Wavefront OBJ file of the C-alpha trace (Angstrom):
o trace
v 79.192 41.900 -22.185
v 76.752 39.619 -20.368
v 73.820 41.406 -22.023
v 75.306 40.981 -25.537
v 76.021 37.298 -24.950
v 72.446 36.704 -23.722
v 70.924 38.431 -26.772
v 73.110 36.452 -29.164
v 72.187 33.171 -27.468
v 68.478 34.024 -27.682
v 68.704 34.758 -31.447
v 70.504 31.448 -32.022
v 67.781 29.553 -30.160
v 65.062 31.218 -32.195
v 66.833 30.455 -35.474
v 67.304 26.834 -34.444
v 63.645 26.497 -33.501
v 62.580 27.774 -36.946
v 64.614 25.143 -38.815
v 62.788 21.930 -39.855
v 63.719 18.856 -37.847
v 66.500 16.728 -39.277
v 65.401 13.511 -40.946
v 66.640 10.316 -39.326
v 69.056 8.145 -41.237
v 67.630 5.521 -43.542
v 66.506 2.489 -41.583
v 66.487 4.317 -38.297
v 63.287 4.377 -36.264
v 61.686 7.586 -35.180
v 61.039 8.141 -31.519
v 57.273 7.665 -31.144
v 57.263 10.076 -28.235
v 58.357 12.961 -30.469
v 55.383 15.296 -30.925
v 54.177 16.192 -34.397
v 54.765 19.665 -35.749
v 52.053 22.245 -35.221
v 50.107 23.355 -32.163
v 49.231 20.732 -29.563
v 45.493 20.500 -28.677
v 44.056 19.256 -25.393
v 40.348 18.383 -25.363
v 38.200 17.359 -22.389
v 34.818 16.004 -23.448
v 31.784 16.259 -21.210
v 28.555 14.291 -21.416
v 27.538 13.396 -24.958
v 23.881 14.144 -25.682
v 22.402 12.366 -28.711
v 19.105 13.332 -30.354
v 17.244 11.627 -33.189
v 15.551 14.259 -35.346
v 12.953 13.682 -38.060
v 12.847 16.639 -40.457
v 9.870 16.977 -42.819
v 8.737 19.674 -45.215
v 5.241 21.107 -45.574
v 4.035 18.108 -47.569
v 5.321 15.612 -44.981
v 8.328 14.380 -46.983
v 11.701 13.731 -45.367
v 14.248 16.494 -46.033
v 17.605 14.990 -46.966
v 21.071 16.433 -47.460
v 21.306 18.471 -44.245
v 24.605 18.860 -42.380
v 25.620 20.042 -38.943
v 25.820 23.614 -40.261
v 22.085 23.535 -41.035
v 21.015 22.787 -37.434
v 20.861 25.077 -34.431
v 20.889 23.331 -31.029
v 20.449 25.048 -27.684
v 20.392 23.583 -24.184
v 18.621 25.795 -21.654
v 18.930 28.616 -24.241
v 22.725 28.176 -24.478
v 24.026 27.356 -28.014
v 25.794 24.014 -28.374
v 28.455 22.911 -30.854
v 27.261 19.931 -32.880
v 29.825 17.115 -32.925
v 27.758 14.436 -34.677
v 25.342 14.817 -37.563
v 24.483 11.640 -39.424
v 21.580 10.916 -41.740
v 19.983 7.499 -41.355
v 18.435 6.650 -44.703
v 16.173 3.625 -44.400
v 15.152 1.693 -47.466
v 12.061 -0.470 -47.802
v 13.484 -2.934 -50.320
v 11.997 -6.329 -49.384
v 14.184 -9.353 -48.901
v 13.457 -12.495 -50.915
v 11.201 -14.956 -49.070
v 12.938 -17.705 -47.145
v 11.880 -21.175 -46.069
v 10.246 -22.042 -42.764
v 13.302 -23.918 -41.533
v 16.702 -22.242 -41.223
v 19.362 -23.458 -43.629
v 21.885 -25.791 -42.027
v 24.988 -26.865 -43.976
v 25.019 -30.557 -44.863
v 28.434 -31.099 -43.320
v 27.611 -29.195 -40.174
v 28.848 -30.696 -36.934
v 26.311 -31.666 -34.273
v 25.432 -28.777 -32.013
v 27.389 -28.779 -28.780
v 25.592 -28.703 -25.440
v 24.774 -25.154 -24.458
v 26.291 -23.796 -21.267
v 24.760 -20.703 -19.735
v 27.270 -17.840 -19.537
v 28.286 -16.395 -16.203
v 27.122 -12.934 -17.306
v 23.683 -12.657 -18.897
v 23.649 -11.630 -22.555
v 23.044 -7.949 -23.164
v 22.348 -5.718 -26.119
v 25.830 -4.630 -27.211
v 26.124 -0.877 -26.565
v 27.666 1.739 -28.818
v 30.753 3.701 -27.952
v 30.130 7.415 -27.327
v 29.804 9.134 -30.679
v 29.752 5.859 -32.617
v 26.855 5.223 -35.007
v 26.963 1.440 -34.985
v 23.797 0.656 -36.923
v 23.986 3.223 -39.690
v 20.974 3.267 -42.051
v 19.286 0.454 -40.144
v 15.883 0.058 -38.506
v 16.045 -1.520 -35.053
v 13.136 -3.786 -34.090
v 13.219 -5.760 -30.819
v 10.744 -8.640 -30.367
v 9.903 -8.950 -26.664
v 7.966 -12.069 -25.645
v 6.402 -11.915 -22.168
v 6.147 -15.672 -21.644
v 4.842 -15.244 -18.090
v 1.601 -13.616 -19.274
v 0.810 -15.846 -22.270
v -0.753 -19.309 -22.166
v 0.644 -21.908 -24.531
v -1.740 -21.150 -27.395
v -0.893 -17.446 -27.289
v 2.820 -18.216 -27.121
v 2.493 -20.282 -30.295
v 0.575 -17.502 -32.016
v 3.147 -14.853 -31.015
v 6.134 -16.939 -32.094
v 4.462 -17.756 -35.427
v 3.950 -14.026 -36.018
v 7.634 -13.349 -35.444
v 8.632 -16.144 -37.825
v 6.200 -14.939 -40.491
v 7.649 -11.432 -40.409
v 11.228 -12.668 -40.547
v 10.412 -15.071 -43.343
v 8.463 -12.836 -45.741
v 8.121 -9.228 -44.483
v 11.598 -8.229 -43.349
v 13.358 -5.557 -45.428
v 17.008 -4.856 -46.150
v 17.080 -2.042 -43.580
v 15.741 -4.150 -40.705
v 17.823 -5.429 -37.808
v 16.016 -7.521 -35.230
v 16.692 -8.617 -31.667
v 14.806 -11.260 -29.695
v 14.189 -10.836 -25.960
v 12.081 -12.889 -23.578
v 10.801 -12.483 -20.044
v 10.006 -15.721 -18.212
v 8.735 -14.230 -14.957
v 12.127 -14.150 -13.282
v 14.503 -12.228 -15.543
v 14.880 -10.511 -18.904
v 17.007 -12.578 -21.282
v 18.491 -11.367 -24.563
v 18.346 -14.401 -26.835
v 19.628 -12.662 -29.965
v 21.287 -9.274 -30.367
v 20.377 -7.080 -33.347
v 21.131 -8.896 -36.574
v 19.957 -9.153 -40.165
v 20.719 -12.882 -40.349
v 17.301 -14.462 -40.783
v 18.612 -17.968 -40.147
v 19.892 -16.946 -36.702
v 16.599 -15.239 -35.898
v 14.548 -18.246 -36.990
v 16.754 -20.608 -34.974
v 16.385 -18.440 -31.878
v 12.598 -18.389 -32.074
v 12.486 -22.125 -32.797
v 14.436 -22.808 -29.592
v 11.924 -21.021 -27.365
v 10.129 -23.524 -25.140
v 6.346 -23.406 -25.349
v 4.816 -23.251 -21.884
v 7.834 -21.574 -20.299
v 7.102 -19.045 -17.568
v 3.553 -20.242 -16.932
v 1.924 -20.016 -13.513
v 3.102 -16.471 -12.804
v 0.146 -14.611 -14.274
v -1.847 -12.120 -12.207
v -4.795 -13.730 -10.427
v -8.049 -11.811 -10.254
v -10.090 -11.539 -7.093
v -13.400 -10.236 -8.431
v -16.691 -11.980 -9.161
v -15.196 -13.717 -12.203
v -12.315 -15.372 -10.348
v -11.928 -19.117 -9.984
v -10.202 -21.047 -7.211
v -6.458 -21.259 -7.865
v -4.195 -22.972 -5.363
v -0.747 -21.472 -4.961
v 2.097 -21.219 -2.494
v 4.507 -18.360 -1.964
v 7.176 -17.988 0.624
v 6.770 -15.468 3.383
v 8.808 -12.270 3.935
v 10.350 -10.805 0.709
v 8.655 -13.329 -1.573
v 5.262 -11.909 -0.703
v 6.110 -9.179 -3.196
v 5.653 -11.817 -5.898
v 1.960 -10.984 -5.724
v 2.762 -7.811 -7.636
v 3.197 -9.589 -10.959
v 2.303 -6.550 -13.062
v 4.963 -4.485 -11.289
v 7.534 -7.141 -12.105
v 6.454 -7.202 -15.757
v 6.726 -3.424 -15.997
v 10.066 -3.422 -14.171
v 11.350 -5.988 -16.690
v 10.278 -3.697 -19.527
v 12.028 -0.802 -17.809
v 15.255 -2.819 -17.582
v 14.970 -3.653 -21.277
v 14.518 -0.074 -22.463
v 17.478 1.029 -20.341
v 19.530 -1.616 -22.122
v 18.314 -0.373 -25.506
v 19.049 3.202 -24.455
v 22.764 2.513 -24.967
v 22.104 2.699 -28.732
v 21.876 6.099 -30.387
v 19.353 5.138 -33.068
v 15.570 5.041 -32.780
v 14.299 1.742 -31.416
v 10.936 -0.039 -31.454
v 10.079 -2.718 -28.897
v 7.346 -5.152 -30.006
v 5.673 -6.240 -26.778
v 3.848 -9.570 -27.150
v 1.623 -10.380 -24.170
v -1.828 -11.708 -23.334
v -2.842 -8.487 -21.658
v -1.234 -6.400 -18.947
v -3.646 -5.766 -16.106
v -3.303 -3.041 -13.495
v -5.431 -3.475 -10.385
v -5.940 -1.824 -7.031
v -2.852 -3.268 -5.341
v -0.427 -2.317 -8.091
v 2.036 0.509 -7.603
v 1.072 3.057 -10.256
v 4.515 4.650 -10.141
v 6.112 1.617 -11.819
v 3.972 2.063 -14.936
v 4.895 5.726 -15.145
v 8.574 5.000 -14.544
v 8.578 2.446 -17.370
v 7.040 4.806 -19.918
v 9.327 7.673 -18.904
v 12.382 5.418 -19.163
v 11.289 4.433 -22.675
v 10.927 8.070 -23.722
v 14.381 8.933 -22.377
v 15.906 5.914 -24.121
v 14.207 6.817 -27.435
v 12.263 3.537 -27.399
v 8.725 3.243 -28.751
v 6.406 0.461 -27.582
v 4.161 -1.367 -30.025
v 1.901 -3.598 -27.945
v 0.489 -6.744 -29.553
v -2.271 -8.673 -27.812
v -1.329 -12.305 -28.423
v -4.907 -13.433 -27.718
v -5.962 -12.178 -31.139
v -9.649 -11.898 -31.967
v -11.642 -13.380 -29.096
v -15.278 -14.452 -28.993
v -15.569 -14.196 -25.243
v -17.932 -16.508 -23.385
v -19.793 -14.682 -20.585
v -18.417 -17.029 -17.906
v -15.027 -17.599 -19.498
v -13.797 -20.427 -21.692
v -13.024 -24.033 -20.797
v -9.641 -23.096 -19.318
v -11.326 -21.358 -16.364
v -13.216 -22.840 -13.480
v -16.764 -21.749 -12.917
v -17.007 -18.782 -10.529
v -20.271 -20.071 -9.051
v -22.316 -18.135 -6.545
v -25.027 -15.570 -7.105
v -22.856 -13.725 -9.645
v -23.608 -16.398 -12.240
v -27.253 -15.410 -12.228
v -27.109 -11.680 -11.483
v -24.708 -10.944 -14.353
v -21.939 -9.598 -12.098
v -19.576 -12.466 -13.037
v -20.001 -11.812 -16.760
v -19.546 -8.075 -16.241
v -16.434 -8.613 -14.126
v -15.014 -10.956 -16.767
v -15.528 -8.390 -19.537
v -14.177 -5.538 -17.415
v -11.059 -7.515 -16.522
v -10.389 -8.235 -20.196
v -10.824 -4.588 -21.171
v -8.493 -3.437 -18.385
v -5.793 -5.796 -19.597
v -5.980 -4.171 -23.037
v -6.227 -0.640 -21.650
v -2.854 -0.959 -19.937
v -1.168 -2.226 -23.105
v -2.784 0.597 -25.068
v -1.557 3.215 -22.585
v 1.948 1.726 -22.639
v 2.084 2.075 -26.437
v 0.410 5.464 -26.839
v 2.377 7.122 -24.020
v 5.626 6.269 -25.825
v 4.434 7.244 -29.314
v 3.539 3.770 -30.569
v 0.411 1.789 -31.380
v -1.431 -1.251 -30.033
v -2.763 -4.165 -32.079
v -5.921 -5.707 -30.605
v -8.540 -8.162 -31.863
v -6.495 -9.254 -34.867
v -5.356 -12.807 -35.503
v -2.581 -11.638 -37.860
v -0.151 -10.616 -35.127
v 2.607 -9.959 -37.646
v 0.606 -6.901 -38.696
v 1.756 -5.261 -35.463
v 5.398 -5.764 -36.460
v 4.700 -4.322 -39.919
v 3.128 -1.217 -38.363
v 6.195 -0.794 -36.159
v 8.386 -1.197 -39.216
v 6.461 1.497 -41.087
v 6.664 3.893 -38.137
v 10.429 4.427 -38.500
v 11.382 6.533 -41.512
v 14.670 8.233 -42.341
v 16.005 10.562 -39.656
v 19.088 12.497 -38.482
v 21.270 11.669 -35.502
v 22.494 14.913 -33.941
v 24.947 14.797 -31.044
v 26.783 17.385 -28.977
v 28.947 17.532 -25.866
v 27.004 19.656 -23.412
v 28.691 22.786 -22.112
v 27.024 22.246 -18.734
v 29.379 19.894 -16.909
v 27.464 20.050 -13.613
v 26.110 16.645 -12.597
v 23.217 18.260 -10.766
v 20.440 15.859 -11.780
v 18.278 18.666 -13.162
v 16.135 18.659 -16.282
v 17.736 20.374 -19.264
v 15.564 21.615 -22.087
v 16.713 21.137 -25.679
v 15.602 23.126 -28.710
v 16.571 22.136 -32.264
v 15.780 24.181 -35.368
v 17.049 24.832 -38.889
v 18.944 27.987 -39.730
v 17.324 28.590 -43.093
v 14.065 26.652 -43.396
v 11.698 27.891 -40.691
v 8.708 26.045 -42.159
v 10.179 22.560 -41.667
v 8.675 20.344 -38.978
v 11.155 18.763 -36.574
v 10.324 15.848 -34.286
v 12.793 15.209 -31.449
v 13.152 14.733 -27.682
v 12.693 18.075 -25.921
v 15.081 17.491 -23.033
v 16.891 15.148 -20.685
v 17.777 14.795 -17.014
v 21.418 15.287 -16.062
v 23.227 12.834 -13.827
v 24.645 13.375 -10.349
v 26.690 11.140 -8.098
v 25.011 10.579 -4.744
v 28.244 10.315 -2.770
v 28.914 13.971 -3.590
v 25.582 15.153 -2.231
v 25.599 17.556 0.679
v 22.898 17.497 3.344
v 21.081 20.254 1.484
v 21.440 18.328 -1.792
v 19.910 15.230 -0.247
v 16.980 17.173 1.118
v 16.444 18.924 -2.189
v 16.669 15.606 -4.046
v 13.859 14.162 -1.945
v 11.698 17.233 -2.432
v 12.351 17.311 -6.172
v 11.652 13.586 -6.452
v 8.343 14.113 -4.684
v 7.333 16.818 -7.173
v 8.615 15.073 -10.292
v 6.097 13.391 -12.549
v 8.726 10.725 -13.259
v 8.751 8.403 -10.202
v 11.863 6.527 -9.124
v 11.454 2.783 -8.538
v 14.865 1.564 -7.370
v 13.378 0.329 -4.066
v 10.244 -1.805 -3.873
v 7.484 -0.383 -1.676
v 4.101 -1.843 -0.782
v 1.503 -0.069 1.313
v -1.799 -0.640 3.103
v -4.169 2.219 3.918
v -6.972 1.858 6.476
v -9.560 4.180 8.009
v -11.370 4.407 11.355
v -14.014 6.968 12.275
v -13.030 9.385 15.055
v -16.180 11.478 15.243
v -19.050 12.554 13.022
v -16.663 14.277 10.580
v -13.052 13.048 10.913
v -11.352 9.721 10.223
v -8.107 8.294 11.521
v -6.168 6.949 8.501
v -3.140 4.795 9.403
v -0.747 3.766 6.626
v 1.745 0.900 6.689
v 4.597 0.726 4.178
v 6.777 -2.321 3.643
v 10.261 -2.396 2.116
v 12.131 -5.681 1.532
v 15.082 -5.927 3.887
v 17.195 -7.214 1.018
v 17.057 -3.698 -0.451
v 19.604 -2.696 2.211
v 22.066 -5.421 1.215
v 24.090 -2.923 -0.818
v 24.704 -0.769 2.232
v 25.752 -3.806 4.257
v 28.123 -5.017 1.536
v 29.673 -1.579 1.434
v 30.806 -1.979 5.030
v 28.214 0.277 6.621
v 27.324 -0.522 10.230
v 24.012 1.293 9.991
v 21.947 3.108 7.425
v 19.196 5.679 7.437
v 16.055 5.418 5.346
v 14.474 8.786 4.626
v 10.722 8.996 4.110
v 8.806 11.788 2.439
v 5.255 11.856 1.161
v 2.070 13.801 0.764
v -1.645 13.211 0.473
v -3.644 15.270 -2.022
v -7.391 15.537 -2.393
v -9.278 15.198 -5.677
v -8.620 18.882 -6.454
v -4.842 18.503 -6.155
v -4.553 20.285 -2.802
v -2.082 18.830 -0.294
v -3.967 17.895 2.885
v -1.268 15.945 4.749
v 2.445 15.205 4.466
v 5.205 12.973 5.837
v 8.874 13.697 6.523
v 10.597 11.079 8.640
v 13.603 8.788 8.829
v 14.450 5.346 10.203
v 17.873 4.670 11.698
v 18.619 0.978 11.060
v 21.461 -1.006 12.558
v 23.163 -3.442 10.187
v 25.276 -5.527 12.564
v 24.910 -8.984 14.035
v 21.495 -10.597 14.156
v 19.810 -7.471 12.801
v 21.634 -7.727 9.468
v 20.767 -11.414 9.153
v 17.147 -10.649 9.980
v 16.902 -7.815 7.451
v 18.239 -10.039 4.696
v 15.057 -12.148 4.805
v 12.302 -9.953 6.236
v 10.674 -6.688 5.218
v 11.098 -3.410 7.041
v 7.807 -1.882 8.065
v 7.100 1.808 8.524
v 3.813 3.249 9.718
v 2.327 6.699 10.058
v -1.170 8.176 10.229
v -3.316 11.128 9.144
v -6.625 12.651 10.151
v -8.794 13.155 7.054
v -12.332 14.030 6.073
v -14.356 11.733 3.793
v -13.334 12.001 0.141
v -11.068 10.753 -2.647
v -7.323 11.129 -2.142
v -3.977 10.322 -3.769
v -0.899 9.421 -1.753
v 2.665 9.666 -3.052
v 5.254 8.156 -0.742
v 9.033 7.986 -1.253
v 11.742 6.085 0.608
v 15.496 6.586 0.120
v 18.410 4.519 1.392
v 20.750 7.214 2.685
v 23.782 4.964 2.244
v 23.391 4.202 -1.467
v 21.004 6.928 -2.614
v 18.477 4.491 -4.073
v 14.889 5.792 -4.068
v 11.538 4.012 -4.293
v 8.123 5.555 -4.931
v 4.632 4.406 -4.091
v 1.570 6.097 -5.620
v -2.024 5.112 -4.974
v -5.548 6.514 -5.066
v -7.833 5.713 -2.139
v -11.229 6.726 -0.799
v -12.298 7.495 2.759
v -16.055 6.793 2.688
v -18.634 8.832 4.518
v -20.025 6.195 6.877
v -22.665 8.648 8.109
v -24.488 8.135 4.818
v -24.647 4.349 5.236
v -28.270 3.470 6.043
v -28.901 0.004 4.609
v -25.904 -1.780 6.161
v -23.983 -1.654 9.403
v -21.254 0.982 8.947
v -17.871 -0.628 9.549
v -14.252 0.516 9.313
v -11.444 -1.069 7.381
v -10.707 -4.653 8.341
v -7.128 -5.223 9.429
v -5.594 -8.676 9.036
v -2.385 -9.266 10.923
v -0.012 -12.098 11.642
v 1.773 -10.495 14.574
v 1.479 -8.139 17.520
v 4.634 -6.368 18.636
v 5.620 -4.523 21.774
v 6.058 -0.813 21.145
v 9.427 -0.928 22.899
v 10.804 -3.531 20.474
v 12.203 -1.934 17.345
v 15.319 -2.409 15.269
v 15.210 1.225 14.238
v 14.021 4.580 15.508
v 11.649 6.685 13.443
v 10.065 9.947 14.396
v 9.119 11.162 17.848
v 5.505 10.128 18.230
v 4.575 6.988 16.354
v 1.984 5.829 18.850
v -0.862 8.374 18.939
v -3.494 7.790 21.578
v -6.258 7.536 18.981
v -4.608 4.649 17.129
v -7.064 1.750 17.503
v -4.393 -0.764 16.457
v -2.563 -0.206 19.767
v -3.921 -2.036 22.786
v -2.193 -2.677 26.119
v 1.181 -1.448 24.865
v 1.157 -3.715 21.836
v 0.594 -2.797 18.219
v -1.256 -4.877 15.676
v 0.983 -5.027 12.577
v -1.149 -5.106 9.388
v -0.136 -7.561 6.700
v 0.195 -5.448 3.565
v -0.052 -8.325 1.088
v -2.086 -10.676 3.310
v 0.345 -13.590 3.291
v 0.167 -15.582 6.539
v 2.066 -18.489 8.026
v 0.120 -21.452 9.394
v 2.442 -21.535 12.380
v 1.161 -18.163 13.632
v -2.256 -16.971 14.693
v -4.240 -14.615 12.478
v -5.544 -11.460 14.156
v -8.593 -9.693 12.741
v -9.640 -6.229 13.870
v -12.404 -3.849 12.785
v -14.858 -1.354 14.209
v -18.633 -1.175 13.825
v -20.358 2.152 14.401
v -23.665 2.559 16.213
v -24.732 6.101 15.397
v -27.297 7.638 17.705
v -26.979 4.872 20.292
v -26.556 5.865 23.920
v -25.726 2.343 25.058
v -24.067 -0.547 23.298
v -26.341 -2.420 20.913
v -25.278 -6.104 20.847
v -23.666 -7.288 17.616
v -22.696 -10.743 16.372
v -19.672 -11.264 14.110
v -17.776 -14.215 12.677
v -14.953 -14.903 10.203
v -15.258 -17.403 7.347
v -12.640 -18.843 5.002
v -13.779 -19.921 1.536
v -11.825 -21.936 -0.978
v -13.635 -21.346 -4.225
v -17.301 -21.808 -3.356
v -16.581 -24.226 -0.519
v -16.594 -23.089 3.113
v -13.298 -24.300 4.556
v -13.449 -22.763 8.014
v -15.676 -20.562 10.155
v -15.237 -19.167 13.650
v -17.883 -19.423 16.313
v -20.170 -16.350 16.414
v -18.664 -13.601 18.541
v -21.211 -11.650 20.555
v -20.171 -8.122 21.505
v -22.305 -6.203 23.949
v -19.908 -3.681 25.509
v -16.944 -1.472 24.723
v -18.577 1.251 22.609
v -16.630 4.497 22.489
v -19.014 7.299 23.550
v -17.424 9.829 21.176
v -16.972 7.910 17.932
v -19.735 5.344 18.664
v -17.211 2.694 17.611
v -17.608 -0.868 18.855
v -14.330 -2.832 18.428
v -14.443 -6.397 17.079
v -11.396 -8.594 17.627
v -10.636 -12.148 16.497
v -7.685 -14.464 16.998
v -7.642 -17.494 14.671
v -5.391 -20.559 14.697
v -4.533 -21.494 11.100
v -2.556 -24.700 11.671
v -5.443 -26.974 10.664
v -6.043 -25.331 7.285
v -4.061 -26.580 4.260
v -1.768 -24.077 2.571
v -3.214 -22.233 -0.395
v -5.342 -19.308 -1.476
v -8.581 -18.447 0.335
v -11.205 -15.724 0.481
v -11.500 -14.347 4.006
v -14.949 -12.963 4.812
v -15.960 -11.002 7.905
v -19.681 -10.869 8.670
v -21.242 -8.478 11.189
v -24.931 -8.837 12.130
v -27.189 -6.535 14.121
v -30.013 -8.806 15.384
v -32.006 -5.887 16.721
v -31.810 -3.539 13.750
v -31.895 -6.418 11.257
v -28.826 -5.138 9.407
v -25.590 -6.740 8.368
v -22.210 -5.887 6.876
v -19.848 -8.032 4.835
v -16.158 -7.633 4.003
v -14.089 -10.007 1.872
v -10.494 -10.163 0.630
v -8.155 -12.856 -0.741
v -5.484 -14.256 1.599
v -2.653 -16.716 1.157
v -1.611 -19.337 3.720
v 1.916 -20.743 3.615
v 3.676 -23.359 5.679
l 1 2 3 4 5 6 7 8 9 10 11 12 13 14 15 16 17 18 19 20 21 22 23 24 25 26 27 28 29 30 31 32 33 34 35 36 37 38 39 40 41 42 43 44 45 46 47 48 49 50 51 52 53 54 55 56 57 58 59 60 61 62 63 64 65 66 67 68 69 70 71 72 73 74 75 76 77 78 79 80 81 82 83 84 85 86 87 88 89 90 91 92 93 94 95 96 97 98 99 100 101 102 103 104 105 106 107 108 109 110 111 112 113 114 115 116 117 118 119 120 121 122 123 124 125 126 127 128 129 130 131 132 133 134 135 136 137 138 139 140 141 142 143 144 145 146 147 148 149 150 151 152 153 154 155 156 157 158 159 160 161 162 163 164 165 166 167 168 169 170 171 172 173 174 175 176 177 178 179 180 181 182 183 184 185 186 187 188 189 190 191 192 193 194 195 196 197 198 199 200 201 202 203 204 205 206 207 208 209 210 211 212 213 214 215 216 217 218 219 220 221 222 223 224 225 226 227 228 229 230 231 232 233 234 235 236 237 238 239 240 241 242 243 244 245 246 247 248 249 250 251 252 253 254 255 256 257 258 259 260 261 262 263 264 265 266 267 268 269 270 271 272 273 274 275 276 277 278 279 280 281 282 283 284 285 286 287 288 289 290 291 292 293 294 295 296 297 298 299 300 301 302 303 304 305 306 307 308 309 310 311 312 313 314 315 316 317 318 319 320 321 322 323 324 325 326 327 328 329 330 331 332 333 334 335 336 337 338 339 340 341 342 343 344 345 346 347 348 349 350 351 352 353 354 355 356 357 358 359 360 361 362 363 364 365 366 367 368 369 370 371 372 373 374 375 376 377 378 379 380 381 382 383 384 385 386 387 388 389 390 391 392 393 394 395 396 397 398 399 400 401 402 403 404 405 406 407 408 409 410 411 412 413 414 415 416 417 418 419 420 421 422 423 424 425 426 427 428 429 430 431 432 433 434 435 436 437 438 439 440 441 442 443 444 445 446 447 448 449 450 451 452 453 454 455 456 457 458 459 460 461 462 463 464 465 466 467 468 469 470 471 472 473 474 475 476 477 478 479 480 481 482 483 484 485 486 487 488 489 490 491 492 493 494 495 496 497 498 499 500 501 502 503 504 505 506 507 508 509 510 511 512 513 514 515 516 517 518 519 520 521 522 523 524 525 526 527 528 529 530 531 532 533 534 535 536 537 538 539 540 541 542 543 544 545 546 547 548 549 550 551 552 553 554 555 556 557 558 559 560 561 562 563 564 565 566 567 568 569 570 571 572 573 574 575 576 577 578 579 580 581 582 583 584 585 586 587 588 589 590 591 592 593 594 595 596 597 598 599 600 601 602 603 604 605 606 607 608 609 610 611 612 613 614 615 616 617 618 619 620 621 622 623 624 625 626 627 628 629 630 631 632 633 634 635 636 637 638 639 640 641 642 643 644 645 646 647 648 649 650 651 652 653 654 655 656 657 658 659 660 661 662 663 664 665 666 667 668 669 670 671 672 673 674 675 676 677 678 679 680 681 682 683 684 685 686 687 688 689 690 691 692 693 694 695 696 697 698 699 700 701 702 703 704 705 706 707 708 709 710 711
């Protein structure tokens, strides 16, 4: 009986489940929580990967009418299901010309005073899978006001207005961004409203951002007075790094949009020099490629008839260079380098550069013509691992194998640092060292010196500086201490690794130490023993609390002083503003940071090189170098002195220092030491020159470098 009753009950339940649900009475409300009929689906989406694909036939024409079924997408050879396939058809229909001044309604109310928002304006991002700017061409005008004098700013702004007024098409959306030397500011998000664009450009202040341009220190340089603060602000000398970092921030902002983007970079040159961190340039271009942003660089100087000694805006360099031709050559070389960097920035991202053309709007037109119709293909990757590895993408057509497809060939997956194991952290550092794409989340500056040890080898100490403010995130997170990991390698001109670094600094973040780190840089030093030759150093630092990584890359040369016959062979010249006791340290790093051969250590104190040569007048300046007397059995007397020049005027000179003893019998090195009081010199920029004279051998040696004195 129980079995029969159970079977009957089961049949009744099945019959009831097969009946359609009863309709509610008229006027009654349905329960919104009642599920709809049919199977219930649960979907968990992973990372959305979006690719812009240009498809052309044999003749170079755009192939239209394709759907998701026509494409085949693989990631690391694993097929992917396409979730988005949209065709962006761009038209070139011109808009009717507009007037120079934006139209303002007659009854318009007076404009209210502008109040800066709490949060800086940003390019509005797209939601995942959303194609916000369908069938539109995205052009961003980026004005680097810090690098352009007033005349170039006027020329660049006029070019933007000319394009908006008479050359803009129906498919164009434009954004206006400026960099004033301190921050990137989005003045106008992407819009087709020409009145809004014209108003935005008209409100830009001519002359804004001036005084932050890179100052040269070659034979063509004039005397420019300036004043920077000490500690972290000494990194302001790296103006090109800041300009490139601003561009990197901009392309990351634009990367939130799925469509192809073009950034029109208006600047009066972008000059890389010996003190610049080469990794920042590479990081900027790689960020642009990942964000699907193409640079079109426009030299706002236009066509220039360059005077050999510079125009009337520059002071005369003076000196022998005016007559030997070195000043004119340095002036021309500096100008060409400023264009070379802009050219590399454009070409490395697939764009073009406009030089020596007074019609700057032509650069915008070329950028406009570079974007044709294309497909947006998106998929949710099947690889949910946030491992930070590179994933290779391959896109093809199922039927047409002769079509040419242009797209991004891969991307780098994300990974959260707080989930890293010890092995993951070590592997991340090693991978970051090998990657061609440097990470620049932490600012690093470095000085490299050399001192001869014997007839073949050289002692090469390096000093790296990191702003203490970089550790503020760890302190705000409640950490009592943090560890900075260091890794690096030195390669010769053939690409062979000849030396490496793997170290860490344990830094306390409590009490006075935290307050001190907030305003002063952290300094790390190490050393190598190298032979003469050309080398490249790549050095990385990582904050182990937040996972932020910085990279420094630089090429340097260790000269063969044995081949010097016409001058006195000398080592690097070290300028320092402090000497510290080896026992005093706010962190511990390594086991042996004080090798016996280090000439910067004397009597238990270390001479701390100033990486950017910014000195306070309230402290003494220490100068150290070595002169080498090859073949000498006894010390040959030398005379040395230090001179400060301001322009072509001698501002200060030490009394001649006679050195007649102290030669090292092995390296034949004769140390030269100076201690200078700077309190009587006015603050400003100087050229520091060290002169070494051999009265007996009738030889001399000269060394010169720019320095900055602050209060």
